[in-house]
N, C-alpha and C positions, 0 to 999 in steps of 0.2 A: 362563866356559866361551870357547873360540875355537872356531868353528863356519871350514871350509872346504869347499870344492865347485867344480867346476869348470862352470859353467852350457852347456859344449858338448858335455859327455861327459854325460847328460840319468842315465844308468845305470848311471852310479858309484857308490858311498854315500859322502855328506857324512862328510868326517874332522872328528873334535870334538878339543878339548883339555879335559880339566877343570879345570888350573888349580892341581891341588890343591897344598897348601904353597906357593905363591907370593907369598899374601901377608907382610908381615913378622909380621903376630901367629897366625898358621893355630900353625907349631910352638910358642910357649908357651903357648896352650889347649892343645893337646893334651899338650903335658907336664903341664899341670896337671890336669890330667884324670888321664893315668896314672898321677899323683902319689895322688889321691884315690881311684882304682880300688884301688891299694897301702893305703893306710890303710883301708879297707872289707872289704878281702881281712885283713890283718893283724888281725880283731875275731875276737877267742876263740868271737862266739857262733855264725858262720858255719863254722869249723873243719870240724864235723860234715859240712857240705855241701859240702865242695870239696873235688873230687880231690888237683888241681895247677894251680902254670901253664900259661902254655901253654913250649912250648918256648922259643920267642921270648925270652922275658923270662923265666926263670929265673937269669942267670946277671945279669940288667940292673941297671946301681948306677943308682938315681936320684936321686941325689944332681945327680951331674953332666947338664948338659941336653946336654952338645955327644953323650952316650952314648945318653941321652933317643929327642934327635930321628937320632939316627944308626938307632936300633931302629925309629923309626917312617917315617923313609920304606923302609928295607931290611924291613919288613915291614907295613905300613901296607897297606891295603885297604879298598874299599867296595862294595858289595852294590849297588850299582850303581842309587838310586833316584834317583837326582837330583831335586829341585821345590825349587821359589822361586829356580832359578838364572835363570831366563826372565820376568823379571815383563810382569806384563802390565798395560796401562794409556795413558796419550798421551804421545809421542814422546820425553819428558822422558830419564828414568833406565829406562823399561821398554822391554823388546826389542820385544812384541807389542802389536798394537792389540786391541781385545774380539771383532773376526774373526781372532784370531789372524795376522795376517797380521806379518811381521816388517819394522818401520821401514824404510825404505832401501832394503829388497832387492826387489823388484817378484817378484813370482809366487812368494814363498815362504814357506808358512806355518808353524808348529809346531804340531805336534798332539802331545804327551806331554808328563809330567808333572812336568817344569821348567816350566811355563804356571801350575803350582797355587802358592797364596801360601805355604804350608804342608804340611808334612806331614805325611798323614791317619794316626790310630789305626792301621788297620789296614794289608793288603796295596793297594799302589798300583797293583794289576795291574785291579780291577775301575772308580777313576774313572780310571786313563789308555784306557782301551775305551770311556770314557764321550767321553773328551776327542776320541779321534780319529775318532766318530763322529757328535760332532756338529763338527764339522771338516770332514769329506764332506759332512756335510747343508749346511753352508756354503757350500761349492764349488757343489754339487746346484741353491744355491740363485739361487746369482750365473748356470750354466744357464741356468736356466728364467728366471729377469728379463731373458736374451736381452745379460749379458755373458757373449761368449762368451772374452775372453781376462782374464785377469788377469798385468799385465803382457807382458813377451813371448811367455808361453806361454799356446797352443791348449788350452782343456777339452773333452774329443771326451767325451759321456756314453757308461757303458760300456751294453751293451743288456740286462746283467742288473740293470743299477740302476733302481728303481724309483721313478715323476716323485715332486719333492715334492707335496705339499700342499699 
């Protein structure tokens, strides 16, 4: 994932690029997965349960990698629940530390599902809310401890936020 933001314009939303299919192994893995799905789809026991293939794959030639790759790039999508894309840990390969602070970028924390090491078996909404709540609590704790700045950003405690215990 690539993150870009302009620190001079704090009200502008950061832009990020997921970099889907950028690694050379990505298309090959998806092509293999589609071929496996096609094998499962062709099993006689499933015919009564399946209505039809998606329109984007009806005329897809799974024997030609180029055709499958083009189909993946044209019709592939995400449900946009990226998890595990921003590893938490030490300054080596990790993106954030255990306080959700981005390594090498002062004043920036990540507080969403990308810091989760693996996807949960249910919806990612509740864990993402907890991550955000914990980040808010950590920022309030920093404020309460007298650390009025994080990097170059001044933290102002909103009147509606109770003091941390």
